[in-house]
N, C-alpha and C positions, 0 to 999 in steps of 0.2 A: 334754917329758914328764919327770916326776920319776923318778929311779931307784927301783927297788923295794928296800926294806930286806931284805938277805939273811937277817936273823933271822926273817922271816916265812915263809921257805920251807926253811930249812936242814934241818929235821927231816922234811920230806916225802920219801916214797920215791924220787921221781925225782931228788932232789938229794942223797940219801944216798950217801956214798962219794966225793962230789966235793970237791975242795979248795975253800977259800974263793975262790980266783982263778977256778976253773972255774965255780963257782956264779955269780959276778959276770958272767962271760962269757956264760953261758947266759941270765941275766936281761937282759943288755944287748940281746939279740935279741928280747926280748918287749915287748909293749905292754900296759900296765895299762888296763882298760876297765871303767867302771861301767855296770851295767844296772839301771835302776829296776824296781821290781816290775811284773810283767806285760809287760816288754819282751822281745822275742824276741832271743836271742843269734844264732841262725841258723834258717833255715826248711828243712823237708823238701824235698828236691829241688834246693836251691841248690848251686852249686859250692862244694866244700869248700876254701875259700881259706885257712882258719886251723885250727889246733888249739889247745886251751885247757887251762888249769889253773885250777880254781875256788879263789880265795883266801878269799872270804867270801860267806856266803849259802847259798841252796839254789835249784836249778833243777828244773823239771818237764819231763820229756821226753815229748813227745806224738807219736803216729804216726797218720796218716790212711790208710785203705785206699783201694783203687781205687774202692770203692763210696761213699766219702765218710764212712765211719764212723771216728770219732776215738776213740783210747784213750790213757790214760796208761801209758807203758811203764815208767818208773822215775823216781826222783828222784836228783839229784846233790848231794852235800854237799861242804863245803869240804875242800880237799886232794886232790880227785879230778881226774884227767885226763878230758876229754870232748871230743867232736867229733873224735876221732882216726880219721877216715875212712881215712887213708892206711894205718893199721895193719891195716885190713880190706880193703885193696886197692880202695877205693871212691874215686870222684872227686867224688861228690855226697853231701850229708848224708842219711842214711836216715831221719831224724826231725827234729822241731822241738824246740828247747830254749828254754824260757821262764823268766824269773826269777820264782820263787815269792815271793821277798822281794827287797828291794834287795840287789844282789850285785855282787861285783868279781871279774874274771877276768883272768889273764894270757893273752895271745894271741900265738902265733908263726905266721909265714907257712908254709903247707903246703909251699911250694917249698923250705923249709929242712929238711923232715922227714928225708929220706934222709941228708943230711950230718950232721944233729944226732945221729941214732941211732948212726951210726958213731963219732962223736966222743965221745958220752956214752951208753955202754951202759945206764946206769941208766934212761934215758928209754925205751929199747926194752923193758927189763924191766918198767917200770911200765905201759907200753901193753899188753904181753902179759898182764899180771896183770889189768888193767882189762877187756880184751876177754874173757878167760877167765871172770872173775867174772860179767860180764853175761850171757855165754852160759849159765852154770850157772843163773843167776837166771831166765832166759827158759825154760829147760828145766823148772825146778821149777814155774813158773807154768802151763806147758802141761799138765804132769801133774796139777796141782791142778784146773784147769778141766775136764780130762777125767774125773777120777776122784773128786773130792771134793764133798761137799755144800757149799752156799753158806756156811753158818756156818763151816766149816773154812777155806774160801778167804778169807773176811773176817778171821778170826782170824790166819791166816798173814800176810796183808798188813799188818795192824796191828803184829804182832810184828816183821816185817822193818823197817818204818818206824821203830819205836821203837829197834831195834838200831842202825839207821843214823843216826838223828838224834833220839834221845830224851834228855830232860833231866829229872832228878829234881825233883819239886815236892812240896808237902806231901801231896797226895792220891794220888801215884803217879808215873807216868812220862808226861810230855807229849811228843807229837810236835812237834818244835821248828820247825815251819813251817806256814803255812796249808794245810789240806787239806779238801776238801769231800766230802760223801757221794757226789757225782757222780764225783769223782776215784777214790774207792774202788770204785765200781761199775765204772768203766772198767778198773781194775787187776785186778778179779776176774772179769770177764766176766759180769756180771749187771746188773740194772736198779737205777735209783735207788730205786724203790719197795721192792725187796727189801732193799737195804742199809739204808734208813731203818727198815724193820720190824725187822731184826736188831739194829741199833744201839739203837733205842728199847727193845727187850726187854732188851738188855744194860745199858742205863742204869738201868732199873727194878731190875735184879738187883745193881747196884753194880759191874759189871765194868768199865765205861767211864764217862767223864764227857765230855759233848759241849757244844759251843757253836757259834757261827758260825765255821766253818772251823777248829775247834779240837777236838782229841781228847786225852784223858788216859786212859791205861791204869791202872785202879785195882786190878785183880787180874790181873796177868800170869800167875800160876800157873794160874788157871782158864782164861784165854785159851789158854795152851799146851795144856792138856788138851783144849779144844775143837778146836784146830788139829790135834791128833793123833787126833781122832775119839772121844776117851774120853767126851765129854759131848754129842756131837752129837745123839743121839736125844732126850735130856732137854731140850736147848735148843730143838729144833724143837717139842717139845710145849708149852714155855712160851711161845714166840713165835707160835704158831699161833692 
């Protein structure tokens, strides 16, 4: 296995504050793995044998309920820790992670977790930040599903995705990985039909631009107003 170039990770939070020698030592314990698009990195319920740092690409995290209903929980972007079941005192992965695009991750054996977080406190800090951030995101989504109209939930989801993985293009901000209307429906607790209706109305109004698994936010200011409920009533009238 070829050594990972330290320059690829030196500025990431879990490597910050480590000396070059410590960074090299931590990298020597990792394995670099390529995951072609639509390949599962790990499956829900499988033994958590590794934890990961995404170097390149995007991952879709999916969870299946006991009734067999699947939902997209979140997306993982380059630079993020994921699969850190040990940080949540879990022995099995609570969800499935799938490569949304061709991706590369560093993987460490879970058996090394306790030793590594003692030796490299920045790893523990990064894991704590990751778990805390995802908990906040989960709580926000629960509140949205409980209290908000569907237009608000969809607007919030698009704005979160654009903040996480948006890139500027001529017509606005493009979500920089393939995402389907079904994915958005699962993220917002609604149906494909409803999401299609809302996005079609927004496309007609020039708020978003869509394509096959492609979304561009053309008017983020209006979408923010919708997310906060400032235009929800007017939008429902236009899309009805």
